[in-house]
LUMVO-662447 format. One line per 8 residues: number of its first residue (from 1); their letters; for each residue x, z, y of N, C-alpha, C. Coordinates in Angstrom, 2 decimals. Layout:
% residues N
NUM = a = X/Z/Y/X/Z/Y/X/Z/Y; ...
***
This chain:
% residues 199
1 = mgrpkade = -48.15/-31.69/-167.75/-49.37/-30.91/-167.61/-49.72/-30.88/-166.13; -50.92/-31.38/-165.78/-51.34/-31.47/-164.38/-51.62/-30.10/-163.79; -51.52/-30.03/-162.48/-51.82/-28.76/-161.80/-53.32/-28.59/-161.68; -53.81/-27.34/-161.82/-55.25/-27.13/-161.65/-55.65/-27.26/-160.19; -56.90/-27.66/-159.96/-57.42/-27.71/-158.60/-57.51/-26.28/-158.08; -57.63/-26.17/-156.76/-57.62/-24.85/-156.12/-58.68/-23.92/-156.69; -59.85/-24.47/-157.01/-60.95/-23.62/-157.51/-61.02/-23.58/-159.03; -60.02/-24.14/-159.70/-60.01/-24.20/-161.16/-58.98/-23.21/-161.71
9 = qsapekmq = -59.32/-22.56/-162.82/-58.38/-21.61/-163.43/-57.23/-22.36/-164.08; -56.04/-21.77/-163.99/-54.89/-22.33/-164.68/-55.00/-22.05/-166.18; -54.18/-22.71/-166.97/-54.19/-22.48/-168.43/-53.92/-21.01/-168.76; -52.89/-20.36/-168.15/-52.69/-18.94/-168.45/-53.90/-18.09/-168.09; -54.55/-18.39/-166.96/-55.73/-17.61/-166.56/-56.86/-17.79/-167.57; -57.04/-19.01/-168.06/-58.07/-19.27/-169.07/-57.77/-18.49/-170.35; -56.50/-18.47/-170.74/-56.13/-17.76/-171.97/-56.24/-16.25/-171.78; -55.91/-15.77/-170.60/-56.06/-14.33/-170.32/-57.53/-13.93/-170.35
17 = rafwmlle = -58.38/-14.76/-169.75/-59.82/-14.48/-169.79/-60.32/-14.47/-171.23; -59.84/-15.42/-172.04/-60.21/-15.47/-173.46/-59.73/-14.21/-174.18; -58.52/-13.75/-173.83/-57.97/-12.54/-174.46/-58.90/-11.35/-174.23; -59.34/-11.14/-172.97/-60.20/-10.00/-172.67/-61.56/-10.13/-173.37; -62.09/-11.33/-173.42/-63.37/-11.56/-174.09/-63.25/-11.25/-175.59; -62.16/-11.69/-176.19/-61.94/-11.46/-177.62/-61.67/-9.99/-177.91; -60.94/-9.32/-177.03/-60.64/-7.90/-177.23/-61.92/-7.07/-177.20; -62.89/-7.54/-176.45/-64.19/-6.84/-176.42/-64.91/-7.01/-177.76
25 = akpyaqit = -64.68/-8.14/-178.41/-65.42/-8.48/-179.63/-64.73/-8.02/-180.92; -63.40/-7.89/-180.89/-62.67/-7.56/-182.14/-61.39/-6.81/-181.84; -60.84/-6.12/-182.83/-59.57/-5.40/-182.62/-58.42/-6.34/-182.26; -57.53/-5.83/-181.45/-56.35/-6.59/-181.00/-55.59/-7.21/-182.18; -55.41/-6.46/-183.24/-54.64/-6.94/-184.40/-55.28/-8.15/-185.06; -56.55/-8.38/-184.83/-57.25/-9.51/-185.47/-57.34/-10.75/-184.58; -56.88/-10.65/-183.34/-56.93/-11.81/-182.43/-55.82/-12.79/-182.81; -56.19/-14.04/-183.01/-55.22/-15.07/-183.42/-55.07/-16.11/-182.31
33 = isditras = -54.03/-16.91/-182.45/-53.82/-18.01/-181.50/-54.99/-18.99/-181.57; -55.51/-19.22/-182.78/-56.67/-20.10/-182.92/-57.87/-19.55/-182.15; -58.06/-18.23/-182.20/-59.14/-17.61/-181.44/-58.98/-17.89/-179.94; -57.74/-17.72/-179.46/-57.46/-17.91/-178.03/-57.71/-19.36/-177.62; -57.20/-20.30/-178.41/-57.38/-21.71/-178.04/-58.85/-22.11/-178.09; -59.56/-21.62/-179.09/-60.99/-21.94/-179.20/-61.76/-21.36/-178.01; -61.51/-20.09/-177.69/-62.26/-19.42/-176.62/-61.89/-19.95/-175.23; -60.66/-20.42/-175.07/-60.21/-20.91/-173.76/-60.46/-22.40/-173.57
41 = glnrsafy = -60.74/-23.11/-174.68/-60.95/-24.56/-174.60/-59.65/-25.33/-174.49; -58.53/-24.66/-174.81/-57.22/-25.30/-174.75/-56.69/-25.54/-176.17; -55.63/-26.33/-176.29/-55.05/-26.57/-177.62/-53.81/-25.71/-177.86; -53.29/-25.77/-179.08/-52.13/-24.94/-179.44/-50.90/-25.30/-178.62; -50.77/-26.57/-178.27/-49.62/-26.98/-177.45/-49.65/-26.27/-176.10; -50.85/-26.16/-175.51/-50.97/-25.45/-174.24/-50.60/-23.99/-174.40; -51.04/-23.39/-175.52/-50.69/-21.98/-175.76/-49.18/-21.83/-175.81; -48.51/-22.65/-176.66/-47.07/-22.49/-176.85/-46.26/-22.94/-175.64
49 = yhytsipe = -46.87/-23.70/-174.75/-46.19/-24.07/-173.51/-45.99/-22.83/-172.63; -46.96/-21.90/-172.70/-46.92/-20.71/-171.84/-46.50/-19.44/-172.56; -46.81/-19.33/-173.85/-46.57/-18.09/-174.59/-45.97/-18.38/-175.96; -45.27/-17.37/-176.48/-44.72/-17.52/-177.83/-45.55/-16.76/-178.85; -46.40/-15.82/-178.37/-47.15/-14.98/-179.29/-48.33/-14.32/-178.59; -49.21/-13.72/-179.38/-50.33/-12.96/-178.81/-49.82/-11.75/-178.00; -48.82/-10.99/-178.49/-48.32/-9.88/-177.66/-47.81/-10.33/-176.29; -47.20/-11.51/-176.22/-46.72/-12.00/-174.93/-47.89/-12.32/-174.01
57 = laddaiaa = -48.94/-12.93/-174.57/-50.15/-13.20/-173.80/-50.78/-11.88/-173.34; -50.85/-10.89/-174.24/-51.42/-9.59/-173.89/-50.64/-8.95/-172.75; -49.32/-9.00/-172.81/-48.49/-8.44/-171.73/-48.82/-9.11/-170.40; -48.97/-10.44/-170.43/-49.26/-11.19/-169.22/-50.65/-10.84/-168.68; -51.62/-10.73/-169.58/-53.00/-10.40/-169.18/-53.06/-9.01/-168.56; -52.33/-8.07/-169.15/-52.32/-6.70/-168.63/-51.58/-6.63/-167.30; -50.46/-7.34/-167.19/-49.71/-7.38/-165.92/-50.57/-7.99/-164.82; -51.33/-9.03/-165.15/-52.21/-9.67/-164.16/-53.31/-8.70/-163.73
65 = lyaqsnva = -53.80/-7.91/-164.66/-54.83/-6.91/-164.33/-54.29/-5.93/-163.31; -53.08/-5.43/-163.53/-52.48/-4.48/-162.60/-52.23/-5.12/-161.23; -51.78/-6.37/-161.26/-51.43/-7.05/-160.01/-52.66/-7.41/-159.18; -53.74/-7.80/-159.84/-54.92/-8.30/-159.13/-55.90/-7.20/-158.73; -55.77/-6.05/-159.30/-56.74/-5.00/-159.02/-56.11/-3.93/-158.15; -56.92/-3.00/-157.68/-56.37/-1.89/-156.92/-56.33/-0.63/-157.79; -56.29/-0.83/-159.11/-56.22/0.30/-160.02/-54.93/1.09/-159.79; -53.82/0.38/-159.62/-52.53/1.06/-159.42/-52.56/1.89/-158.14
73 = sfivhliq = -53.07/1.32/-157.05/-53.10/2.07/-155.80/-54.03/3.27/-155.91; -55.10/3.11/-156.68/-56.01/4.24/-156.85/-55.36/5.35/-157.66; -54.62/5.00/-158.71/-53.95/6.01/-159.53/-52.97/6.81/-158.68; -52.28/6.14/-157.77/-51.38/6.84/-156.86/-52.20/7.68/-155.86; -53.24/7.08/-155.31/-54.09/7.77/-154.33/-54.66/9.06/-154.91; -54.98/9.03/-156.18/-55.60/10.17/-156.84/-54.71/11.40/-156.83; -53.39/11.19/-156.86/-52.47/12.34/-156.91/-51.89/12.70/-155.55; -52.17/11.92/-154.51/-51.56/12.19/-153.20/-52.23/13.33/-152.46
81 = qpndteai = -53.52/13.52/-152.68/-54.26/14.53/-151.93/-54.99/15.47/-152.89; -54.28/16.34/-153.58/-54.92/17.16/-154.61/-56.03/18.06/-154.10; -56.01/18.45/-152.83/-57.04/19.35/-152.31/-57.99/18.67/-151.33; -57.91/17.34/-151.26/-58.73/16.59/-150.32/-59.97/16.07/-151.04; -61.10/16.75/-150.83/-62.34/16.37/-151.51/-62.76/14.96/-151.13; -62.51/14.57/-149.88/-62.88/13.22/-149.44/-62.08/12.17/-150.21; -60.78/12.43/-150.41/-59.95/11.49/-151.15/-60.42/11.39/-152.60; -60.77/12.51/-153.18/-61.24/12.51/-154.57/-62.58/11.79/-154.68
89 = sdygkrid = -63.45/11.98/-153.69/-64.77/11.33/-153.76/-64.65/9.83/-153.61; -63.49/9.35/-153.13/-63.25/7.92/-153.03/-63.40/7.27/-154.40; -63.10/8.02/-155.45/-63.26/7.51/-156.82/-64.70/7.07/-157.04; -65.65/7.91/-156.61/-67.07/7.58/-156.77/-67.44/6.30/-156.05; -66.86/6.10/-154.86/-67.15/4.88/-154.11/-66.62/3.65/-154.84; -65.42/3.79/-155.40/-64.84/2.65/-156.11/-65.63/2.30/-157.36; -66.19/3.30/-158.02/-66.95/3.07/-159.24/-68.11/2.11/-159.00; -68.65/2.11/-157.78/-69.76/1.21/-157.47/-69.31/-0.22/-157.21
97 = dpvyrsci = -68.02/-0.46/-157.16/-67.48/-1.80/-156.92/-67.39/-2.56/-158.24; -68.09/-3.72/-158.38/-68.08/-4.47/-159.65/-66.68/-4.88/-160.11; -65.80/-5.23/-159.15/-64.44/-5.63/-159.52/-63.71/-4.45/-160.14; -63.86/-3.27/-159.53/-63.22/-2.08/-160.06/-63.78/-1.71/-161.41; -65.09/-1.82/-161.57/-65.71/-1.53/-162.87/-65.14/-2.45/-163.95; -64.96/-3.71/-163.61/-64.40/-4.67/-164.56/-62.97/-4.27/-164.96; -62.19/-3.82/-163.97/-60.81/-3.39/-164.26/-60.80/-2.18/-165.18; -61.68/-1.21/-164.89/-61.74/-0.01/-165.73/-62.17/-0.39/-167.14
105 = rkimliag = -63.11/-1.31/-167.24/-63.57/-1.77/-168.56/-62.40/-2.35/-169.35; -61.56/-3.14/-168.70/-60.42/-3.74/-169.38/-59.40/-2.68/-169.79; -59.18/-1.69/-168.91/-58.27/-0.60/-169.27/-58.79/0.14/-170.50; -60.10/0.35/-170.56/-60.65/1.06/-171.71/-60.64/0.21/-172.98; -60.65/-1.11/-172.83/-60.48/-1.96/-174.01/-59.07/-1.77/-174.59; -58.08/-1.63/-173.70/-56.71/-1.39/-174.14/-56.61/-0.05/-174.86; -57.20/0.97/-174.24/-57.07/2.34/-174.76/-58.08/2.68/-175.84; -59.08/1.83/-176.04/-60.15/2.12/-176.99/-59.85/1.69/-178.41
113 = shgsaalv = -60.88/1.67/-179.20/-60.72/1.40/-180.64/-60.27/-0.03/-180.94; -60.45/-0.96/-180.00/-60.00/-2.34/-180.23/-58.56/-2.56/-179.79; -57.99/-1.58/-179.12/-56.61/-1.70/-178.66/-55.62/-1.45/-179.78; -54.41/-1.12/-179.40/-53.36/-0.82/-180.38/-52.46/0.26/-179.81; -51.68/0.88/-180.66/-50.75/1.91/-180.19/-49.79/1.34/-179.15; -49.34/0.10/-179.36/-48.40/-0.52/-178.42/-49.05/-0.76/-177.06; -50.31/-1.19/-177.06/-51.01/-1.42/-175.79/-51.24/-0.11/-175.05; -51.61/0.95/-175.78/-51.82/2.26/-175.16/-50.49/2.78/-174.58
121 = rqlkdfvi = -49.41/2.58/-175.32/-48.09/3.01/-174.84/-47.74/2.29/-173.53; -48.02/0.99/-173.48/-47.74/0.21/-172.28/-48.58/0.72/-171.11; -49.82/1.03/-171.37/-50.72/1.54/-170.33/-50.23/2.90/-169.80; -49.88/3.80/-170.72/-49.38/5.12/-170.29/-48.08/4.98/-169.50; -47.19/4.11/-169.95/-45.93/3.90/-169.24/-46.18/3.39/-167.82; -47.17/2.50/-167.69/-47.52/1.98/-166.37/-47.98/3.11/-165.46; -48.90/3.94/-165.95/-49.43/5.05/-165.16/-48.30/6.00/-164.76; -47.48/6.38/-165.73/-46.39/7.33/-165.46/-45.38/6.73/-164.47
129 = diwlssin = -45.04/5.45/-164.65/-44.06/4.82/-163.77/-44.55/4.75/-162.32; -45.84/4.44/-162.11/-46.29/4.37/-160.71/-46.35/5.77/-160.10; -46.67/6.77/-160.90/-46.65/8.14/-160.39/-45.24/8.55/-160.01; -44.29/8.32/-160.93/-42.91/8.72/-160.66/-42.36/8.01/-159.43; -42.70/6.74/-159.29/-42.27/5.98/-158.13/-42.85/6.58/-156.85; -44.10/7.00/-156.90/-44.76/7.53/-155.70/-44.20/8.88/-155.27; -43.60/9.64/-156.20/-43.03/10.94/-155.84/-41.50/10.91/-155.87; -40.94/9.69/-155.96/-39.49/9.47/-155.92/-38.73/10.25/-156.99
137 = vkreslsp = -39.22/10.16/-158.22/-38.55/10.79/-159.35/-38.20/9.71/-160.36; -36.97/9.74/-160.86/-36.55/8.76/-161.87/-36.90/9.28/-163.26; -37.41/8.38/-164.09/-37.83/8.76/-165.44/-36.70/9.43/-166.21; -35.48/8.89/-166.07/-34.34/9.43/-166.84/-33.96/10.84/-166.41; -34.41/11.28/-165.24/-34.09/12.63/-164.78/-35.05/13.69/-165.32; -36.11/13.27/-166.00/-37.09/14.22/-166.52/-36.54/14.98/-167.73; -36.81/16.26/-167.78/-36.46/17.06/-168.95/-37.49/16.76/-170.05; -37.22/17.17/-171.30/-38.22/16.97/-172.35/-39.58/17.59/-172.01
145 = eqritaef = -39.55/18.78/-171.40/-40.81/19.44/-171.02/-41.56/18.63/-169.96; -40.81/18.06/-169.01/-41.44/17.25/-167.97/-42.01/15.96/-168.54; -41.33/15.39/-169.52/-41.87/14.18/-170.17/-43.20/14.48/-170.84; -43.28/15.64/-171.48/-44.54/16.05/-172.12/-45.62/16.22/-171.06; -45.26/16.81/-169.93/-46.21/17.00/-168.83/-46.73/15.66/-168.32; -45.81/14.68/-168.14/-46.21/13.35/-167.67/-47.14/12.68/-168.68; -46.82/12.80/-169.96/-47.67/12.22/-171.01/-49.06/12.86/-170.98; -49.09/14.17/-170.82/-50.35/14.92/-170.80/-51.21/14.47/-169.61
153 = aasgilgm = -50.56/14.32/-168.44/-51.29/13.89/-167.24/-51.84/12.47/-167.42; -51.03/11.58/-167.99/-51.49/10.20/-168.21/-52.65/10.17/-169.20; -52.57/11.00/-170.23/-53.68/11.09/-171.19/-54.95/11.60/-170.51; -54.78/12.52/-169.54/-55.92/13.05/-168.80/-56.62/11.97/-167.99; -55.83/11.11/-167.34/-56.41/10.02/-166.56/-57.13/9.03/-167.47; -56.51/8.69/-168.61/-57.16/7.77/-169.54/-58.45/8.38/-170.08; -58.42/9.68/-170.32/-59.63/10.36/-170.78/-60.73/10.31/-169.73; -60.33/10.48/-168.46/-61.30/10.42/-167.37/-61.90/9.02/-167.27
161 = fnvtqgml = -61.05/7.99/-167.38/-61.55/6.62/-167.37/-62.52/6.39/-168.53; -62.18/6.96/-169.69/-63.02/6.78/-170.88/-64.39/7.40/-170.67; -64.42/8.62/-170.13/-65.70/9.28/-169.85/-66.49/8.48/-168.81; -65.79/8.01/-167.78/-66.45/7.22/-166.74/-67.06/5.96/-167.33; -66.30/5.29/-168.19/-66.82/4.06/-168.81/-68.09/4.37/-169.60; -68.09/5.48/-170.34/-69.29/5.87/-171.08/-70.46/6.14/-170.15; -70.18/6.79/-169.02/-71.23/7.08/-168.04/-71.79/5.81/-167.41; -70.92/4.81/-167.23/-71.37/3.57/-166.61/-72.42/2.85/-167.44
169 = ehtefnpd = -72.44/3.17/-168.75/-73.43/2.54/-169.63/-74.84/3.05/-169.34; -74.95/4.19/-168.65/-76.25/4.81/-168.40/-76.69/4.54/-166.97; -77.95/4.21/-166.81/-78.47/3.87/-165.49/-78.50/5.08/-164.56; -78.54/6.30/-165.13/-78.61/7.49/-164.27/-77.23/7.97/-163.82; -76.20/7.17/-164.03/-74.84/7.57/-163.67/-74.75/7.90/-162.18; -74.16/9.07/-161.89/-73.94/9.50/-160.51/-72.44/9.61/-160.28; -71.85/8.71/-159.47/-70.40/8.72/-159.29/-69.85/9.98/-158.63; -70.71/10.80/-158.03/-70.23/12.01/-157.37/-69.75/13.08/-158.36
177 = witqspvp = -69.94/12.86/-159.67/-69.52/13.86/-160.64/-68.02/14.16/-160.52; -67.24/13.14/-160.12/-65.80/13.32/-160.07/-65.40/14.33/-159.00; -66.20/14.47/-157.94/-65.89/15.43/-156.88/-65.88/16.86/-157.41; -66.76/17.14/-158.37/-66.83/18.47/-158.95/-65.86/18.65/-160.14; -65.31/17.55/-160.62/-64.44/17.63/-161.80/-63.07/18.21/-161.43; -62.51/19.06/-162.30/-61.16/19.60/-162.04/-60.05/18.62/-162.43; -60.41/17.48/-163.06/-59.39/16.58/-163.59/-58.45/16.04/-162.51; -58.96/15.44/-161.40/-58.00/14.90/-160.42/-57.04/15.95/-159.87
185 = rtvsqlvh = -57.55/17.15/-159.55/-56.67/18.19/-159.01/-55.64/18.64/-160.04; -56.09/18.80/-161.27/-55.18/19.24/-162.34/-54.10/18.21/-162.57; -54.49/16.93/-162.67/-53.51/15.86/-162.88/-52.55/15.80/-161.70; -53.07/15.92/-160.47/-52.21/15.90/-159.29/-51.17/17.01/-159.34; -51.61/18.22/-159.68/-50.68/19.35/-159.77/-49.61/19.12/-160.84; -50.04/18.57/-161.97/-49.09/18.29/-163.05/-48.04/17.27/-162.60; -48.51/16.19/-161.98/-47.59/15.14/-161.54/-46.64/15.67/-160.48; -47.15/16.40/-159.50/-46.28/16.93/-158.45/-45.30/17.97/-158.99
193 = slqiqpk = -45.64/18.62/-160.10/-44.69/19.58/-160.68/-43.44/18.88/-161.21; -43.51/17.58/-161.41/-42.35/16.82/-161.92/-41.25/16.72/-160.88; -41.56/17.02/-159.61/-40.56/16.99/-158.56/-39.64/18.21/-158.61; -40.08/19.24/-159.30/-39.30/20.48/-159.38/-38.28/20.35/-160.52; -37.02/20.49/-160.17/-35.97/20.37/-161.18/-35.99/21.57/-162.11; -36.00/21.32/-163.44/-35.99/22.45/-164.38/-34.69/23.24/-164.28; -34.79/24.54/-164.57/-33.60/25.41/-164.49/-32.86/25.39/-165.81
***
């Protein structure tokens, strides 16, 4: 299999792009290898050269999303300055960035009606893991109550992304709404409470 030219997408990139396009059009459970090969312009041999299944392709596509975007750094940034209005308003600035909008759209495809319980679980684990890493807390050290708190905070962020995605559909969307929202401060307080060892 020849190497792609510098300006040409690799086979995995083509299949990942096809995955996101298909996830927008149909539920994850209905995406087939034939769909991927047809949408990417590749054959089944190319698919099986890189992946063994649709879940493996999905994992790769989601990992690439995290690696290529600044979504992870933003999720950490959101909890670092709970009382810093300027830091929170940074969210509004990012919303105007087309690359960031595309990343949020993909996250909402995972968490939305076309996603699956497994994809949502992976997304929540990602959010929780980067938070725990940023505050130097190991997941295994969390009490059951703290695990519930982390889940609740991750659900809050996904809910905020979901509302934002809905707002982006409207031309009158004003990104400054997040500055007045209690969500970032509340999530920040919840995440930072995980540093306190339960008695």
